[in-house]
Phi, psi and omega in degrees: 000161179297144173230159180282132177225174178213145170298149175256120189232130170241142185233133177242111187289132180290153184275333184244319184230068187294341181277353179260121188257131167246118180263140172218145182181182173213185183244149187276329185280157181222168178289143195301324189274356178236178176275346183074033184293314175276325184236085010222041175303323179299318179295324176296315178296316178305316182297312180293327179292328176301314178299313181297316181297316179297320177295321183294324182266000179075027181280132176250111182296143176287316179264165175284128178259132174245118179264112189240124172258103187281153173249158167070024176296324186283347187217056174120344177060035181291332176295314178292319181295314181294321178299317180295322177298317179292324177297319178297320178295319177302314183291331179285327189253006181205186178271004182295138175234132175271102190281318185202160174215140180234147181223143170241110181208043179224021175102166182261039183268178179303128180289141178240348180154215189217151169253126191243126175240093188205172175290169184301319184297312183285330174297314179294325176302312180296325179292338176289347179273001186304321181296333178289327184267337187302321179300343180256015179061034176250109194222359182267124174229074187263154180267142172096153173070047184290331178152150183291313185300320184267353185300326178297343178291347176303331187279354178290150175230120359291155187277130179284163171280127181249136185223131175245135174291134184242095175281171173296122187262011186298327183255002188302315184277005165287339186240329190305124177054037179229170178292351179275354182277074185235162184307319184296342181263015173255126181275124187302314183294319179295321177298318179295319178298320177297318179297318179296321179293317177300315180296320179298320179295318179299314181298315181294320177295318179299321184279327196236347182291132179297149178289153174255143175273131180293000000 
């Protein structure tokens, strides 16, 4: 039966534009017969690693970063839906603007790029970063399908830029929703590469994404 749960949220207040929110996250729940190591333990690790990496290099975000570990993605997406509802209330009752949201929910494999759900201007902005990622064989900047957890944020006005980390998916369905989705089947180096790529995207969006007017 249903039980009460809650998203786990950490907030790092921005130094220059604290009213502009960049959300990043993955989801805590997993399919019953596995541990959920790739789906979506990897996304949870990617999210926490962004925080650790930024602290390690002394990076101070310009915008406020919200690190969100969503619940219930596998069975109704109530964590994502409720987060978007609360975001809409924030924007209605204050000067807060939800500028962007990023999600990792495609496994802990070698990163290949990003799925972008944004207007033409911001999509093209992200594509100008291709040369920065190309030396690491990260080259996909495709439109659409940024992620289930953050998808309800599409309904906000003004609409935020949504970005999903896109790892190499060749082995994903060897593990997805199966008893094989266990910790031992996550490659440490591939997981680290995904975290670094996720962090790079957050940093670039924080530095260069145009502001939205509330």
